[in-house]
C-alpha positions in Angstrom: -29.5 -4.2 -21.1 -29.8 -1.5 -18.5 -27.0 -0.6 -16.1 -28.3 1.2 -13.0 -27.4 2.0 -9.4 -28.1 -1.0 -7.1 -30.8 -0.7 -4.4 -31.0 -2.7 -1.1 -33.7 -4.7 -2.8 -31.1 -6.0 -5.2 -28.8 -7.4 -2.4 -30.2 -10.9 -2.5 -29.7 -11.2 -6.3 -26.2 -9.7 -6.1 -25.2 -12.2 -3.3 -26.7 -15.0 -5.4 -24.5 -14.0 -8.4 -21.4 -13.8 -6.2 -22.2 -17.3 -4.8 -22.6 -18.7 -8.4 -19.4 -17.0 -9.4 -17.5 -18.5 -6.5 -18.8 -22.0 -7.4 -18.0 -21.5 -11.1 -14.4 -20.2 -10.4 -13.7 -22.9 -7.9 -14.8 -25.5 -10.5 -12.1 -24.0 -12.8 -9.4 -24.1 -10.1 -9.7 -20.3 -9.6 -9.8 -19.9 -5.8 -10.1 -16.1 -5.8 -13.3 -15.6 -3.9 -14.9 -17.7 -1.1 -17.4 -17.4 1.7 -15.2 -14.9 3.5 -15.0 -12.4 0.6 -16.9 -10.8 -0.9 -19.6 -11.2 1.7 -23.0 -9.7 2.7 -21.4 -7.0 4.8 -19.2 -5.8 1.9 -22.1 -5.8 -0.6 -24.5 -4.0 1.9 -21.9 -1.3 2.6 -21.2 -0.8 -1.2 -25.0 -0.5 -1.8 -25.5 2.0 1.0 -22.5 4.0 -0.2 -24.2 4.1 -3.7 -21.2 2.5 -5.4 -22.7 -0.7 -6.8 -24.1 -0.9 -10.3 -26.1 -3.8 -11.8 -26.6 -4.9 -15.4 -30.1 -6.1 -15.7 -32.4 -7.2 -18.5 -36.1 -8.0 -18.1 -35.7 -7.4 -14.3 -33.0 -10.1 -14.1 -29.7 -8.9 -12.7 -26.9 -10.5 -14.7 -23.8 -8.6 -13.7 -22.4 -6.4 -11.0 -19.6 -3.9 -10.5 -18.5 -1.6 -7.7 -17.0 1.8 -8.6 -15.3 4.1 -6.1 -12.0 5.7 -5.3 -10.8 3.3 -2.7 -7.3 1.9 -3.3 -5.9 -0.8 -1.0 -2.7 0.2 0.7 -1.0 -2.5 -1.4 -1.6 -0.3 -4.4 1.1 2.1 -3.0 3.8 -0.3 -4.2 2.6 -0.1 -7.8 4.4 2.2 -10.3 1.3 3.7 -11.7 1.5 5.6 -14.9 -1.3 8.0 -14.4 -1.4 10.0 -11.1 -4.1 12.5 -11.6 -6.2 14.1 -8.9 -9.1 11.6 -9.4 -8.6 7.9 -9.9 -11.6 5.6 -10.3 -11.2 2.0 -9.0 -13.2 -1.0 -10.2 -14.0 -3.7 -7.6 -15.8 -7.0 -7.7 -16.9 -6.9 -11.4 -18.7 -10.2 -12.0 -21.3 -11.8 -14.3 -23.6 -14.6 -13.3 -22.1 -17.7 -15.0 -25.3 -18.6 -16.8 -25.0 -15.3 -18.6 -21.3 -15.2 -19.3 -20.1 -14.9 -22.9 -22.9 -12.4 -23.8 -20.7 -9.3 -23.5 -22.1 -8.2 -20.1 -18.6 -7.7 -18.6 -17.7 -5.6 -21.6 -20.8 -3.5 -21.1 -19.9 -3.0 -17.4 -16.4 -2.0 -18.3 -17.7 0.5 -20.9 -20.1 1.8 -18.3 -17.3 2.3 -15.8 -15.2 4.1 -18.3 -18.1 6.4 -19.3 -18.9 7.0 -15.6 -15.2 7.9 -15.1 -15.1 10.4 -18.0 -18.4 12.0 -17.0 -17.1 12.4 -13.4 -13.7 13.8 -14.4 -11.5 10.9 -13.4 -8.1 10.8 -15.1 -7.7 7.0 -15.0 -9.2 3.7 -13.9 -7.4 1.1 -11.8 -8.2 -2.4 -10.8 -6.7 -5.7 -9.9 -7.3 -9.2 -11.1 -6.3 -12.6 -9.6 -3.4 -14.0 -11.6 -5.1 -17.3 -12.0 -8.2 -15.8 -13.5 -6.9 -15.8 -17.0 -10.2 -14.9 -18.6 -10.6 -11.7 -16.5 -7.0 -10.7 -17.2 -7.5 -11.2 -21.0 -10.7 -9.1 -20.8 -9.0 -6.2 -19.2 -6.0 -6.3 -21.6 -8.4 -6.6 -24.6 -10.0 -3.3 -23.4 -6.7 -1.4 -23.2 -5.9 -1.8 -19.6 -2.1 -2.0 -19.0 -0.4 -4.3 -16.5 1.3 -2.1 -13.9 2.6 -4.6 -11.4 1.5 -7.2 -8.8 -0.1 -7.0 -5.3 -0.6 -9.8 -2.9 -3.9 -10.3 -1.0 -5.2 -13.1 1.2 -5.7 -15.4 -1.7 -2.4 -14.8 -3.6 -1.0 -12.6 -6.3 -3.1 -10.1 -8.3 -2.2 -8.2 -11.4 -2.8 -4.4 -11.1 -4.2 -2.8 -14.2 -4.6 0.8 -15.3 -6.2 2.7 -18.1 -6.1 6.4 -18.9 -9.5 8.0 -19.5 
């Protein structure tokens, strides 16, 4: 498994994974993502900003994560524990449903943490849809602490944080 910076040539595969994830989550009653978000414009911008990383094996992209410092204004209401100079934020971490259960999300999380340490971030933050129990368990299993709730278009999200 290789984790590398995404290129524009990867956009079609990334959008396909997102579409598959939307279908899979919807089938489980998790209405977190849809055709509105995340969309092609968001993915293209992330790639052009050099913030998207893909997990691939034998040229097949199996998972995706976006890493940057962008925090939605809703994050201002959260009582964060770590308020260092540099905070890394995880966005849109997902694994193609046909490859889920193989530890790819864990590899992407480990990559994000290593990236954060190598680039002198003091902590990582992210949010996860409250109805996405599997994702919430994943983050807690890896030492992310619940810090509060934010509300976006689709409902309530748990904010998580981990010191690096």
